[in-house]
C-alpha positions as CSV (number, residue, x, y, z in Angstrom):
1,X,-12.5,208.8,134.7
2,X,-8.4,208.7,135.6
3,X,-6.4,208.3,132.7
4,X,-9.3,209.2,130.3
5,X,-9.1,213.0,128.3
6,X,-11.1,214.5,126.5
7,X,-9.3,217.0,124.3
8,X,-11.2,219.9,123.2
9,X,-9.2,220.3,119.6
10,X,-10.7,217.2,118.3
11,X,-13.4,216.2,120.9
12,X,-12.0,212.5,120.6
13,X,-12.0,210.7,123.8
14,X,-8.5,209.4,124.4
15,X,-6.5,206.7,126.4
16,X,-3.7,207.8,128.1
17,X,-0.7,206.0,128.8
18,X,-0.6,204.2,124.9
19,X,2.8,204.0,123.3
20,X,2.9,204.9,119.4
21,X,6.2,205.0,117.6
22,X,6.4,207.5,114.5
23,X,9.1,207.0,111.9
24,X,9.2,210.3,109.2
25,X,12.7,210.9,108.2
26,X,11.4,213.8,107.6
27,X,11.6,216.1,111.3
28,X,9.0,218.5,110.7
29,X,6.5,215.7,110.0
30,X,8.0,214.1,112.5
31,X,7.2,216.9,115.1
32,X,3.8,217.7,114.3
33,X,2.5,213.9,114.5
34,X,4.3,213.7,117.8
35,X,2.7,217.0,119.0
36,X,-0.5,216.1,118.2
37,X,0.2,212.6,119.6
38,X,1.2,214.1,122.9
39,X,-1.1,216.4,123.3
40,X,-3.9,213.1,122.6
41,X,-1.9,211.6,125.8
42,X,-0.3,209.3,124.7
43,X,3.4,208.4,124.7
44,X,5.8,208.8,121.8
45,X,8.5,207.5,120.5
46,X,10.4,208.5,117.3
47,X,12.7,207.7,114.8
48,X,14.2,208.4,111.4
49,X,14.8,205.9,109.3
50,X,13.1,201.7,109.2
51,X,16.2,200.5,111.0
52,X,15.7,202.0,113.6
53,X,12.1,201.2,113.7
54,X,13.0,197.5,114.0
55,X,15.7,198.2,116.4
56,X,13.4,199.8,118.9
57,X,10.6,197.3,118.4
58,X,12.3,194.5,119.3
59,X,13.3,196.0,122.7
60,X,10.1,198.0,123.6
61,X,6.5,197.6,123.2
62,X,4.6,199.8,121.5
63,X,0.8,200.0,120.8
64,X,0.8,200.9,117.3
65,X,3.4,202.2,114.8
66,X,3.2,205.1,112.4
67,X,5.7,204.3,109.5
68,X,6.6,206.8,106.8
69,X,6.9,204.4,103.7
70,X,9.6,206.6,102.0
71,X,12.9,206.5,104.2
72,X,16.8,206.4,103.9
73,X,18.3,203.5,105.5
74,X,15.3,201.1,105.2
75,X,12.2,202.1,103.9
76,X,8.6,201.5,105.7
77,X,7.8,198.7,104.0
78,X,11.0,196.8,104.4
79,X,11.3,197.7,108.3
80,X,7.2,196.3,108.4
81,X,8.2,193.1,106.6
82,X,11.0,192.3,109.5
83,X,8.6,193.4,112.1
84,X,6.1,191.0,110.4
85,X,9.3,187.9,110.6
86,X,9.8,189.2,114.4
87,X,6.3,188.0,115.0
88,X,6.7,184.9,112.8
89,X,9.4,183.8,115.3
90,X,7.4,184.3,118.5
91,X,8.3,188.3,118.7
92,X,5.2,189.3,120.8
93,X,5.4,193.2,120.2
94,X,6.2,192.8,116.2
95,X,2.3,191.6,115.9
96,X,1.4,195.7,116.5
97,X,-0.6,197.4,114.1
98,X,1.3,199.5,111.5
99,X,0.2,202.0,109.6
100,X,2.2,203.8,106.7
101,X,2.2,207.2,106.3
102,X,2.5,208.4,102.1
103,X,2.3,211.2,100.5
104,X,1.8,209.4,97.2
105,X,-1.7,208.5,96.6
106,X,-2.0,207.1,93.2
107,X,-3.8,204.3,93.0
108,X,-0.8,202.0,92.5
109,X,1.2,203.3,95.3
110,X,-2.0,202.7,97.6
111,X,-2.3,199.3,96.4
112,X,1.6,198.3,96.5
113,X,0.9,200.1,100.5
114,X,-2.0,198.2,101.3
115,X,-1.3,194.4,99.8
116,X,2.4,195.3,102.0
117,X,0.8,194.2,104.6
118,X,0.4,197.2,106.5
119,X,-2.5,197.8,108.0
120,X,-4.0,201.2,106.8
121,X,-2.5,204.2,105.6
122,X,-2.7,207.6,106.3
123,X,-1.8,210.2,103.8
124,X,0.5,213.4,104.0
125,X,-0.3,215.9,104.9
126,X,-1.6,214.7,107.7
127,X,-5.1,216.0,108.4
128,X,-5.0,215.9,112.4
129,X,-9.0,214.7,113.5
130,X,-8.9,212.1,110.7
131,X,-5.5,210.7,112.2
132,X,-7.0,210.9,115.6
133,X,-10.0,208.9,114.2
134,X,-8.0,206.3,112.7
135,X,-5.2,205.6,115.9
136,X,-8.1,205.6,118.0
137,X,-10.3,202.6,115.6
138,X,-7.1,200.7,116.4
139,X,-6.4,201.1,119.7
140,X,-9.9,200.6,121.2
């Protein structure tokens, strides 16, 4: 089928042409996730902080956002709240699913992220197969 690809490493069927925004202040983390996503046929844009994410969401459409929680300038939770406010003001691309990337696995941190309005959490270090499965669950 045109537009479909099977990744031989994960054996997961992925649609091509979906746009994903990845935000992380650590360049190596962005590079890893971006490489995994691009290898699965997705178009990926990256940002270093929440303010860059907010600026990009105002100008472009994304199918999903993967956002680190702890970043300089504007953290992931602040950026997510700003994006949700855009939605309340009629900005259509602001309803995009947002998944929080975090190395903080304690119960209090996870609860704070879940209660913030993020659609889900991806634990760091990122597991490639789990990342693809979680993204697919939001894009299918």
